mmCIF file as gemmi writes it, N, C-alpha and C atoms, coordinates in Angstrom:
data_model
loop_
_atom_site.group_PDB
_atom_site.id
_atom_site.type_symbol
_atom_site.label_atom_id
_atom_site.label_alt_id
_atom_site.label_comp_id
_atom_site.label_asym_id
_atom_site.label_entity_id
_atom_site.label_seq_id
_atom_site.pdbx_PDB_ins_code
_atom_site.Cartn_x
_atom_site.Cartn_y
_atom_site.Cartn_z
_atom_site.occupancy
_atom_site.B_iso_or_equiv
_atom_site.pdbx_formal_charge
_atom_site.auth_seq_id
_atom_site.auth_asym_id
_atom_site.pdbx_PDB_model_num
ATOM 1 N N . MET Axp A 1 ? 0.846 -1.172 0 1 0 ? 1 A 1
ATOM 2 C CA . MET Axp A 1 ? 0 0 0 1 0 ? 1 A 1
ATOM 3 C C . MET Axp A 1 ? 0.895 1.24 0 1 0 ? 1 A 1
ATOM 4 N N . SER Axp A 2 ? 0.623 2.162 -0.896 1 0 ? 2 A 1
ATOM 5 C CA . SER Axp A 2 ? 1.449 3.362 -0.999 1 0 ? 2 A 1
ATOM 6 C C . SER Axp A 2 ? 1.047 4.38 0.07 1 0 ? 2 A 1
ATOM 7 N N . ILE Axp A 3 ? 1.91 5.336 0.296 1 0 ? 3 A 1
ATOM 8 C CA . ILE Axp A 3 ? 1.678 6.322 1.351 1 0 ? 3 A 1
ATOM 9 C C . ILE Axp A 3 ? 0.414 7.138 1.083 1 0 ? 3 A 1
ATOM 10 N N . ASP Axp A 4 ? 0.135 7.474 -0.162 1 0 ? 4 A 1
ATOM 11 C CA . ASP Axp A 4 ? -1.061 8.275 -0.44 1 0 ? 4 A 1
ATOM 12 C C . ASP Axp A 4 ? -2.338 7.495 -0.136 1 0 ? 4 A 1
ATOM 13 N N . GLU Axp A 5 ? -2.291 6.174 -0.219 1 0 ? 5 A 1
ATOM 14 C CA . GLU Axp A 5 ? -3.442 5.348 0.146 1 0 ? 5 A 1
ATOM 15 C C . GLU Axp A 5 ? -3.6 5.227 1.66 1 0 ? 5 A 1
ATOM 16 N N . ARG Axp A 6 ? -2.511 5.41 2.392 1 0 ? 6 A 1
ATOM 17 C CA . ARG Axp A 6 ? -2.529 5.284 3.852 1 0 ? 6 A 1
ATOM 18 C C . ARG Axp A 6 ? -2.92 6.579 4.554 1 0 ? 6 A 1
ATOM 19 N N . ILE Axp A 7 ? -2.891 7.707 3.876 1 0 ? 7 A 1
ATOM 20 C CA . ILE Axp A 7 ? -3.139 8.999 4.509 1 0 ? 7 A 1
ATOM 21 C C . ILE Axp A 7 ? -4.447 9.037 5.305 1 0 ? 7 A 1
ATOM 22 N N . PRO Axp A 8 ? -5.577 8.581 4.769 1 0 ? 8 A 1
ATOM 23 C CA . PRO Axp A 8 ? -6.817 8.652 5.549 1 0 ? 8 A 1
ATOM 24 C C . PRO Axp A 8 ? -6.793 7.85 6.853 1 0 ? 8 A 1
ATOM 25 N N . ALA Axp A 9 ? -5.972 6.817 6.923 1 0 ? 9 A 1
ATOM 26 C CA . ALA Axp A 9 ? -5.914 5.961 8.106 1 0 ? 9 A 1
ATOM 27 C C . ALA Axp A 9 ? -4.917 6.455 9.154 1 0 ? 9 A 1
ATOM 28 N N . LEU Axp A 10 ? -4.117 7.45 8.827 1 0 ? 10 A 1
ATOM 29 C CA . LEU Axp A 10 ? -3.125 7.952 9.78 1 0 ? 10 A 1
ATOM 30 C C . LEU Axp A 10 ? -3.803 8.69 10.929 1 0 ? 10 A 1
ATOM 31 N N . SER Axp A 11 ? -3.185 8.622 12.1 1 0 ? 11 A 1
ATOM 32 C CA . SER Axp A 11 ? -3.676 9.4 13.232 1 0 ? 11 A 1
ATOM 33 C C . SER Axp A 11 ? -3.364 10.877 12.981 1 0 ? 11 A 1
ATOM 34 N N . ASP Axp A 12 ? -3.959 11.749 13.756 1 0 ? 12 A 1
ATOM 35 C CA . ASP Axp A 12 ? -3.691 13.182 13.606 1 0 ? 12 A 1
ATOM 36 C C . ASP Axp A 12 ? -2.21 13.483 13.815 1 0 ? 12 A 1
ATOM 37 N N . LYS Axp A 13 ? -1.612 12.825 14.797 1 0 ? 13 A 1
ATOM 38 C CA . LYS Axp A 13 ? -0.188 13.035 15.079 1 0 ? 13 A 1
ATOM 39 C C . LYS Axp A 13 ? 0.68 12.549 13.912 1 0 ? 13 A 1
ATOM 40 N N . GLU Axp A 14 ? 0.344 11.389 13.369 1 0 ? 14 A 1
ATOM 41 C CA . GLU Axp A 14 ? 1.101 10.841 12.233 1 0 ? 14 A 1
ATOM 42 C C . GLU Axp A 14 ? 0.95 11.732 10.998 1 0 ? 14 A 1
ATOM 43 N N . LEU Axp A 15 ? -0.261 12.246 10.786 1 0 ? 15 A 1
ATOM 44 C CA . LEU Axp A 15 ? -0.499 13.114 9.638 1 0 ? 15 A 1
ATOM 45 C C . LEU Axp A 15 ? 0.28 14.425 9.778 1 0 ? 15 A 1
ATOM 46 N N . ALA Axp A 16 ? 0.32 14.974 10.982 1 0 ? 16 A 1
ATOM 47 C CA . ALA Axp A 16 ? 1.088 16.2 11.22 1 0 ? 16 A 1
ATOM 48 C C . ALA Axp A 16 ? 2.578 15.948 10.98 1 0 ? 16 A 1
ATOM 49 N N . SER Axp A 17 ? 3.055 14.805 11.419 1 0 ? 17 A 1
ATOM 50 C CA . SER Axp A 17 ? 4.46 14.454 11.209 1 0 ? 17 A 1
ATOM 51 C C . SER Axp A 17 ? 4.765 14.281 9.726 1 0 ? 17 A 1
ATOM 52 N N . LEU Axp A 18 ? 3.856 13.631 9.006 1 0 ? 18 A 1
ATOM 53 C CA . LEU Axp A 18 ? 4.039 13.453 7.566 1 0 ? 18 A 1
ATOM 54 C C . LEU Axp A 18 ? 4.09 14.805 6.857 1 0 ? 18 A 1
ATOM 55 N N . LYS Axp A 19 ? 3.215 15.722 7.265 1 0 ? 19 A 1
ATOM 56 C CA . LYS Axp A 19 ? 3.21 17.068 6.667 1 0 ? 19 A 1
ATOM 57 C C . LYS Axp A 19 ? 4.529 17.784 6.944 1 0 ? 19 A 1
ATOM 58 N N . ASP Axp A 20 ? 5.007 17.704 8.186 1 0 ? 20 A 1
ATOM 59 C CA . ASP Axp A 20 ? 6.29 18.33 8.529 1 0 ? 20 A 1
ATOM 60 C C . ASP Axp A 20 ? 7.429 17.752 7.69 1 0 ? 20 A 1
ATOM 61 N N . ASN Axp A 21 ? 7.448 16.446 7.549 1 0 ? 21 A 1
ATOM 62 C CA . ASN Axp A 21 ? 8.503 15.79 6.767 1 0 ? 21 A 1
ATOM 63 C C . ASN Axp A 21 ? 8.4 16.145 5.288 1 0 ? 21 A 1
ATOM 64 N N . ALA Axp A 22 ? 7.191 16.168 4.754 1 0 ? 22 A 1
ATOM 65 C CA . ALA Axp A 22 ? 7.017 16.522 3.345 1 0 ? 22 A 1
ATOM 66 C C . ALA Axp A 22 ? 7.449 17.961 3.09 1 0 ? 22 A 1
ATOM 67 N N . THR Axp A 23 ? 7.131 18.842 4.023 1 0 ? 23 A 1
ATOM 68 C CA . THR Axp A 23 ? 7.546 20.246 3.898 1 0 ? 23 A 1
ATOM 69 C C . THR Axp A 23 ? 9.069 20.348 3.897 1 0 ? 23 A 1
ATOM 70 N N . ARG Axp A 24 ? 9.696 19.666 4.834 1 0 ? 24 A 1
ATOM 71 C CA . ARG Axp A 24 ? 11.163 19.697 4.944 1 0 ? 24 A 1
ATOM 72 C C . ARG Axp A 24 ? 11.817 19.14 3.687 1 0 ? 24 A 1
ATOM 73 N N . LEU Axp A 25 ? 11.326 17.991 3.225 1 0 ? 25 A 1
ATOM 74 C CA . LEU Axp A 25 ? 11.921 17.375 2.04 1 0 ? 25 A 1
ATOM 75 C C . LEU Axp A 25 ? 11.635 18.186 0.781 1 0 ? 25 A 1
ATOM 76 N N . GLY Axp A 26 ? 10.507 18.86 0.742 1 0 ? 26 A 1
ATOM 77 C CA . GLY Axp A 26 ? 10.192 19.72 -0.4 1 0 ? 26 A 1
ATOM 78 C C . GLY Axp A 26 ? 11.146 20.898 -0.502 1 0 ? 26 A 1
ATOM 79 N N . GLU Axp A 27 ? 11.671 21.316 0.639 1 0 ? 27 A 1
ATOM 80 C CA . GLU Axp A 27 ? 12.597 22.451 0.657 1 0 ? 27 A 1
ATOM 81 C C . GLU Axp A 27 ? 14.056 22.038 0.5 1 0 ? 27 A 1
ATOM 82 N N . SER Axp A 28 ? 14.421 20.9 1.099 1 0 ? 28 A 1
ATOM 83 C CA . SER Axp A 28 ? 15.85 20.563 1.112 1 0 ? 28 A 1
ATOM 84 C C . SER Axp A 28 ? 16.149 19.11 0.751 1 0 ? 28 A 1
ATOM 85 N N . GLY Axp A 29 ? 15.205 18.406 0.186 1 0 ? 29 A 1
ATOM 86 C CA . GLY Axp A 29 ? 15.437 17.017 -0.176 1 0 ? 29 A 1
ATOM 87 C C . GLY Axp A 29 ? 16.074 16.875 -1.546 1 0 ? 29 A 1
ATOM 88 N N . SER Axp A 30 ? 16.295 15.629 -1.915 1 0 ? 30 A 1
ATOM 89 C CA . SER Axp A 30 ? 16.83 15.332 -3.238 1 0 ? 30 A 1
ATOM 90 C C . SER Axp A 30 ? 15.75 15.643 -4.279 1 0 ? 30 A 1
ATOM 91 N N . PRO Axp A 31 ? 16.102 15.712 -5.546 1 0 ? 31 A 1
ATOM 92 C CA . PRO Axp A 31 ? 15.086 15.965 -6.571 1 0 ? 31 A 1
ATOM 93 C C . PRO Axp A 31 ? 13.919 14.966 -6.517 1 0 ? 31 A 1
ATOM 94 N N . LYS Axp A 32 ? 14.215 13.699 -6.28 1 0 ? 32 A 1
ATOM 95 C CA . LYS Axp A 32 ? 13.161 12.68 -6.185 1 0 ? 32 A 1
ATOM 96 C C . LYS Axp A 32 ? 12.266 12.943 -4.968 1 0 ? 32 A 1
ATOM 97 N N . GLN Axp A 33 ? 12.87 13.332 -3.849 1 0 ? 33 A 1
ATOM 98 C CA . GLN Axp A 33 ? 12.095 13.624 -2.642 1 0 ? 33 A 1
ATOM 99 C C . GLN Axp A 33 ? 11.227 14.869 -2.827 1 0 ? 33 A 1
ATOM 100 N N . LYS Axp A 34 ? 11.738 15.845 -3.537 1 0 ? 34 A 1
ATOM 101 C CA . LYS Axp A 34 ? 10.964 17.063 -3.801 1 0 ? 34 A 1
ATOM 102 C C . LYS Axp A 34 ? 9.743 16.75 -4.666 1 0 ? 34 A 1
ATOM 103 N N . ILE Axp A 35 ? 9.91 15.891 -5.654 1 0 ? 35 A 1
ATOM 104 C CA . ILE Axp A 35 ? 8.792 15.498 -6.513 1 0 ? 35 A 1
ATOM 105 C C . ILE Axp A 35 ? 7.729 14.772 -5.69 1 0 ? 35 A 1
ATOM 106 N N . GLU Axp A 36 ? 8.165 13.857 -4.841 1 0 ? 36 A 1
ATOM 107 C CA . GLU Axp A 36 ? 7.222 13.108 -4.001 1 0 ? 36 A 1
ATOM 108 C C . GLU Axp A 36 ? 6.523 14.039 -3.008 1 0 ? 36 A 1
ATOM 109 N N . SER Axp A 37 ? 7.25 14.981 -2.466 1 0 ? 37 A 1
ATOM 110 C CA . SER Axp A 37 ? 6.658 15.965 -1.563 1 0 ? 37 A 1
ATOM 111 C C . SER Axp A 37 ? 5.596 16.788 -2.284 1 0 ? 37 A 1
ATOM 112 N N . ASP Axp A 38 ? 5.915 17.239 -3.48 1 0 ? 38 A 1
ATOM 113 C CA . ASP Axp A 38 ? 4.955 18.024 -4.273 1 0 ? 38 A 1
ATOM 114 C C . ASP Axp A 38 ? 3.707 17.212 -4.609 1 0 ? 38 A 1
ATOM 115 N N . ARG Axp A 39 ? 3.864 15.923 -4.779 1 0 ? 39 A 1
ATOM 116 C CA . ARG Axp A 39 ? 2.729 15.06 -5.094 1 0 ? 39 A 1
ATOM 117 C C . ARG Axp A 39 ? 1.851 14.807 -3.861 1 0 ? 39 A 1
ATOM 118 N N . LEU Axp A 40 ? 2.494 14.63 -2.704 1 0 ? 40 A 1
ATOM 119 C CA . LEU Axp A 40 ? 1.756 14.291 -1.492 1 0 ? 40 A 1
ATOM 120 C C . LEU Axp A 40 ? 1.146 15.486 -0.767 1 0 ? 40 A 1
ATOM 121 N N . MET Axp A 41 ? 1.784 16.644 -0.853 1 0 ? 41 A 1
ATOM 122 C CA . MET Axp A 41 ? 1.336 17.784 -0.057 1 0 ? 41 A 1
ATOM 123 C C . MET Axp A 41 ? -0.135 18.147 -0.289 1 0 ? 41 A 1
ATOM 124 N N . PRO Axp A 42 ? -0.644 18.201 -1.511 1 0 ? 42 A 1
ATOM 125 C CA . PRO Axp A 42 ? -2.078 18.505 -1.677 1 0 ? 42 A 1
ATOM 126 C C . PRO Axp A 42 ? -2.988 17.453 -1.027 1 0 ? 42 A 1
ATOM 127 N N . LEU Axp A 43 ? -2.57 16.195 -1.042 1 0 ? 43 A 1
ATOM 128 C CA . LEU Axp A 43 ? -3.354 15.137 -0.405 1 0 ? 43 A 1
ATOM 129 C C . LEU Axp A 43 ? -3.366 15.299 1.109 1 0 ? 43 A 1
ATOM 130 N N . ILE Axp A 44 ? -2.225 15.662 1.666 1 0 ? 44 A 1
ATOM 131 C CA . ILE Axp A 44 ? -2.11 15.863 3.107 1 0 ? 44 A 1
ATOM 132 C C . ILE Axp A 44 ? -2.96 17.058 3.537 1 0 ? 44 A 1
ATOM 133 N N . VAL Axp A 45 ? -2.834 18.157 2.824 1 0 ? 45 A 1
ATOM 134 C CA . VAL Axp A 45 ? -3.589 19.375 3.152 1 0 ? 45 A 1
ATOM 135 C C . VAL Axp A 45 ? -5.094 19.119 3.041 1 0 ? 45 A 1
ATOM 136 N N . ALA Axp A 46 ? -5.504 18.376 2.025 1 0 ? 46 A 1
ATOM 137 C CA . ALA Axp A 46 ? -6.927 18.07 1.854 1 0 ? 46 A 1
ATOM 138 C C . ALA Axp A 46 ? -7.443 17.213 3.009 1 0 ? 46 A 1
ATOM 139 N N . GLU Axp A 47 ? -6.659 16.253 3.448 1 0 ? 47 A 1
ATOM 140 C CA . GLU Axp A 47 ? -7.062 15.402 4.564 1 0 ? 47 A 1
ATOM 141 C C . GLU Axp A 47 ? -7.157 16.217 5.859 1 0 ? 47 A 1
ATOM 142 N N . LEU Axp A 48 ? -6.203 17.107 6.074 1 0 ? 48 A 1
ATOM 143 C CA . LEU Axp A 48 ? -6.262 17.967 7.256 1 0 ? 48 A 1
ATOM 144 C C . LEU Axp A 48 ? -7.505 18.854 7.233 1 0 ? 48 A 1
ATOM 145 N N . ALA Axp A 49 ? -7.827 19.413 6.08 1 0 ? 49 A 1
ATOM 146 C CA . ALA Axp A 49 ? -9.006 20.278 5.96 1 0 ? 49 A 1
ATOM 147 C C . ALA Axp A 49 ? -10.285 19.478 6.196 1 0 ? 49 A 1
ATOM 148 N N . GLU Axp A 50 ? -10.331 18.272 5.674 1 0 ? 50 A 1
ATOM 149 C CA . GLU Axp A 50 ? -11.514 17.426 5.865 1 0 ? 50 A 1
ATOM 150 C C . GLU Axp A 50 ? -11.701 17.078 7.34 1 0 ? 50 A 1
ATOM 151 N N . ARG Axp A 51 ? -10.615 16.764 8.017 1 0 ? 51 A 1
ATOM 152 C CA . ARG Axp A 51 ? -10.703 16.447 9.448 1 0 ? 51 A 1
ATOM 153 C C . ARG Axp A 51 ? -11.138 17.665 10.259 1 0 ? 51 A 1
ATOM 154 N N . LYS Axp A 52 ? -10.643 18.815 9.879 1 0 ? 52 A 1
ATOM 155 C CA . LYS Axp A 52 ? -11.022 20.038 10.586 1 0 ? 52 A 1
ATOM 156 C C . LYS Axp A 52 ? -12.512 20.318 10.38 1 0 ? 52 A 1
ATOM 157 N N . ALA Axp A 53 ? -13.019 20.09 9.185 1 0 ? 53 A 1
ATOM 158 C CA . ALA Axp A 53 ? -14.435 20.322 8.899 1 0 ? 53 A 1
ATOM 159 C C . ALA Axp A 53 ? -15.326 19.343 9.66 1 0 ? 53 A 1
ATOM 160 N N . ARG Axp A 54 ? -14.853 18.121 9.87 1 0 ? 54 A 1
ATOM 161 C CA . ARG Axp A 54 ? -15.624 17.108 10.59 1 0 ? 54 A 1
ATOM 162 C C . ARG Axp A 54 ? -15.576 17.287 12.096 1 0 ? 54 A 1
ATOM 163 N N . ALA Axp A 55 ? -14.582 18.002 12.599 1 0 ? 55 A 1
ATOM 164 C CA . ALA Axp A 55 ? -14.406 18.152 14.043 1 0 ? 55 A 1
ATOM 165 C C . ALA Axp A 55 ? -15.544 18.977 14.628 1 0 ? 55 A 1
ATOM 166 N N . PRO Axp A 56 ? -16 18.597 15.808 1 0 ? 56 A 1
ATOM 167 C CA . PRO Axp A 56 ? -17.053 19.389 16.43 1 0 ? 56 A 1
ATOM 168 C C . PRO Axp A 56 ? -16.549 20.786 16.788 1 0 ? 56 A 1
ATOM 169 N N . ALA Axp A 57 ? -17.456 21.743 16.708 1 0 ? 57 A 1
ATOM 170 C CA . ALA Axp A 57 ? -17.091 23.121 17.042 1 0 ? 57 A 1
ATOM 171 C C . ALA Axp A 57 ? -16.816 23.204 18.54 1 0 ? 57 A 1
ATOM 172 N N . PRO Axp A 58 ? -15.811 23.984 18.923 1 0 ? 58 A 1
ATOM 173 C CA . PRO Axp A 58 ? -15.517 24.116 20.35 1 0 ? 58 A 1
ATOM 174 C C . PRO Axp A 58 ? -16.676 24.811 21.067 1 0 ? 58 A 1
ATOM 175 N N . ARG Axp A 59 ? -16.936 24.367 22.274 1 0 ? 59 A 1
ATOM 176 C CA . ARG Axp A 59 ? -18.015 24.955 23.054 1 0 ? 59 A 1
ATOM 177 C C . ARG Axp A 59 ? -17.517 26.232 23.707 1 0 ? 59 A 1
ATOM 178 N N . LYS Axp A 60 ? -18.396 27.22 23.745 1 0 ? 60 A 1
ATOM 179 C CA . LYS Axp A 60 ? -18.047 28.471 24.401 1 0 ? 60 A 1
ATOM 180 C C . LYS Axp A 60 ? -18.312 28.327 25.891 1 0 ? 60 A 1
ATOM 181 N N . ALA Axp A 61 ? -17.46 28.941 26.681 1 0 ? 61 A 1
ATOM 182 C CA . ALA Axp A 61 ? -17.636 28.903 28.122 1 0 ? 61 A 1
ATOM 183 C C . ALA Axp A 61 ? -18.815 29.788 28.517 1 0 ? 61 A 1
ATOM 184 N N . ALA Axp A 62 ? -19.541 29.354 29.515 1 0 ? 62 A 1
ATOM 185 C CA . ALA Axp A 62 ? -20.689 30.126 29.999 1 0 ? 62 A 1
ATOM 186 C C . ALA Axp A 62 ? -20.184 31.415 30.643 1 0 ? 62 A 1
ATOM 187 N N . VAL Axp A 63 ? -20.904 32.477 30.403 1 0 ? 63 A 1
ATOM 188 C CA . VAL Axp A 63 ? -20.544 33.77 30.991 1 0 ? 63 A 1
ATOM 189 C C . VAL Axp A 63 ? -21.258 33.884 32.329 1 0 ? 63 A 1
ATOM 190 N N . ARG Axp A 64 ? -20.469 34.137 33.369 1 0 ? 64 A 1
ATOM 191 C CA . ARG Axp A 64 ? -21.053 34.273 34.71 1 0 ? 64 A 1
ATOM 192 C C . ARG Axp A 64 ? -21.387 35.727 34.965 1 0 ? 64 A 1
ATOM 193 N N . LYS Axp A 65 ? -22.533 35.931 35.554 1 0 ? 65 A 1
ATOM 194 C CA . LYS Axp A 65 ? -22.937 37.288 35.924 1 0 ? 65 A 1
ATOM 195 C C . LYS Axp A 65 ? -22.43 37.567 37.331 1 0 ? 65 A 1
ATOM 196 N N . LYS Axp A 66 ? -21.911 38.757 37.52 1 0 ? 66 A 1
ATOM 197 C CA . LYS Axp A 66 ? -21.435 39.153 38.83 1 0 ? 66 A 1
ATOM 198 C C . LYS Axp A 66 ? -22.615 39.567 39.707 1 0 ? 66 A 1
ATOM 199 N N . LYS Axp A 67 ? -22.526 39.208 40.958 1 0 ? 67 A 1
ATOM 200 C CA . LYS Axp A 67 ? -23.568 39.613 41.894 1 0 ? 67 A 1
ATOM 201 C C . LYS Axp A 67 ? -23.341 41.074 42.267 1 0 ? 67 A 1
ATOM 202 N N . ALA Axp A 68 ? -24.4 41.818 42.302 1 0 ? 68 A 1
ATOM 203 C CA . ALA Axp A 68 ? -24.275 43.242 42.621 1 0 ? 68 A 1
ATOM 204 C C . ALA Axp A 68 ? -24.367 43.499 44.096 1 0 ? 68 A 1
């Protein structure tokens, strides 16, 4: 199974690590690593955006009224 097929199954921590590594290799990797980074980065970003959209909205804290 290739890495792009595994992206949806990665944990949030693993996906963040993959993004960090792809970013690093895209900037300073070998030509082959840069090509692979360029290919994977849109898939990683799309998966992160999808997870963010599925995440429940944070609850706002209740505002307490001061006693007069």
